[in-house]
N, C-alpha and C positions, 0 to 999 in steps of 0.2 A: 418571437422576433427572429427572422432569418438573416443570415449574414452572407456576404458575397462569396465566401469560401468556408469550408469546414475548418474549425479551430482544433488544434491539437495542443493539449496542456500536459506537461510531464512534471511529476513531483517525486522527489526522493526524500527520505527521512529515516532517522533511527526510530526505534520502537517508542510508541507513546508520546511522540512530539506534537501530536495534534493534526498530522497531515490528513488522516482519514476524515476527520470532521470537516476540515477545510475543503477537501476535495469534494465531499458530498454537497456542501453548501454552494460551491462554485458550479458544480455540475447541474444542480437544481436551478440556480439562477440563470445560467446561460443555456440551459437545455442541452447538456452534453451527456454522452454515454459515459457512465462512471464505472471504473474497474479498480477495486482494491486488490492488487496483484498478490499481496501478502496472504490474503484469505485463501487463494488457490493452494498455496503451500501449506496452509493450516488444514485445508481439506485433505490433502495428501497425507499430512502428518496424522490426522485423525484415522484415516484408513490404515496407516501403518501400525498404529497403536491399538486400534479396536477391531479391525477387520483384516487381520494378518493373512488369512488365506486368499484375500483378494489383492494383496499388495504385490502386483506384478505389472510389467510395462503395458501389456495388452489391456488389462482392466483399467489402469490409470488413463491410458490414451482414450479409451471409450468414455470414461467419466468426464474428462476434460473437453472432449469434442462435443458432448451433449450437455455441457454445464449450463445450468440455469443460474444466472447471477444472483437471483433472490435467495437461493439456497446458501450462498456464501455469508448471509447475515445470520445464520443459525447460531444461537448462543453457545452451543456445545463446542464451537470452534474457538471460543474466546478464553478458554482456560490457560493458565500459566504453563501448564505441562505441554499443551498443544503448541503454544507459542515457542517454547524452547525446542521442541522436536522439529517444528517448522523451519527454524533457523538452521538446523542440521540437515534437513531434507533439501534445503535450498542450495547446499554445497554439491549435491549430486548432479554431475554433468548431464546425465541421461534424462533426469527429471526436468532440468531446466530447458532442455530441448523440447520436451513435450509441452511445457507451459509457454515457451517462447512464441510458438506459432499462434497459439490462442490469443496471447497479448497483442501481437502484431495485427491480427485480424480485427480485434476490438478497437485498436488505435487508428487504423487506417481505413477500416470499412464499417463504421458505425451505421446503424439503420438510418434510412432516409429522413425519418421524423426527428432526428437529432441534429444539432448544429455543429457537432464535432465530438471529440472525446477528451476525457480527463482520466489519466492513470496515475496511481501512486504506488510506490514500492521502494526498491533499493537500487535498481539499475535502470530506471526508466529514462532518465535524461541522456544517457550515453549509449545504452544498449538497445532499448525498445523503440524510443522515439527520438533519435539523435537530431532530427530536423523539426522538433516541436516548435510551435509558434511562441510558446512561453515555457520557461523552465524554472522550477523553484526547488530550493533545498530548505526544508523545514526542520528546525531543531529547537532544543530547549535544554535547560540544565538537567542533568541526570536525576537529581533528587526530585525535581518537579515532575519529571516524566514518570518516575517510580510512584509518586504519590497519585498521579492521575490514573495509572494502571491499577494501583492498589484499590482505589475507590471504585473503579470499574469492576474489578474482580470480586470485591466484597459483596456485590449484589448477587453473585453466583455462589461464592464460598465464604461464609462468615468466619471460618477458622483461619483463613490465610493471613499471614503477617506482612507488615511493611518491609521488614528486614529481608524476608524471603523474596519479595517482589523486586526490591532494589538489587539484590544479588543476581536475580534472573535478568534484569535489564542490563546490568553491567556485562554479564556473560554473553548476552545476545549482541551487545555493541561490539565486543571483542570478536565474536564470530562473524558478524556482518561486515565489519571494516577490514578484517584480515583474511577472509576466505580468498582462495586463488581464483575462483570463478565468479565473475560479476560482483565484486565487492562494493559495499556502500561507499560512495565518495561524492564530493561536490565538484561539479564541472565548472570551468571558468565562466561559462555563459549562463550558469544558474543563479538566480537571485536568492540571496540568503534571507530567510525570515526566521527570527528567533521569537518563539511564542512564550518564553518564560514568564514575562510580565504583561502579557496581553490577554484580554478576554477573547472568547470565541468570536464575538461580534467585531471587536477591534481587528482581529486577524483577518476576518473576512473582508472588512472594508478596506484594509490595507492592500490586499491582493486584488480586490475588485477594481480599485483605482488604477493599478498597474495594467490589468487586463483591458479595461475600458480605453486607456490611452493607446494600447496596442491595436485594438479593434478599429479605432478612429483612423489610425495611420494605414 
C-alpha cells in the first residue's frame, strides 16, 4: 500500500525496552526502511575491540558509507561487552558525526520502494528526525529490561548472570542519559509507551492504532 507522502517515524529508548522489536514490526507492516542506529555503534565498538589496527576515522567512514543494513543483524554484535563499549563509543563527537550523516540519509532518502523510514536509537526524536511524523519514547522497568536482555544473551553465552546484565543495563542508562553529546531524553512531542506489562503483540497494536490515526489525517 502506498501513501500520499513518505512517513518518518522516530523512536528513542533506553537499552532493552523493546524498541527494536517494535520498530521492526512497524517497519514491516507499513513497508518502511528500518534502521537500528544503536547497531551502528555496536559495529564500531566491535571494530574497536577486535580489529584495533582498523580503528581510525578513514576506515570507519568507509565502513559506514558502504554499510549493508543486514550485516547489523550479526549476532556477534549482541554481546554485553559490545553493548557496554558501544555506549562509550557513542560519546565520541567525531564518531557521532560520521554516523549522523548516514542516519539522516536513511531517514530522509529511503529507497523508492519503501513508504518511508523508521529509526530507533537514543537521539532520533530531536537530533536525527526532529520533524518526524510520529515520535515515540519506549521504556520499561529496569529489572524487566535486564531480564529481557539476560534471556537474549543466554542464547549466546550460557555462563552470563542476571546480576551482571542488570549492572550493565544500569551503567548504560547512566551513560546514555548523562552524556554531554546527544543524551537520551524524552521530548515533549514524543508519545510515551511503557512496555513493562505489555506483550510484543499488545505493544505493536497500541502503536499501530496511533500510526493509523495519523495516516488517516
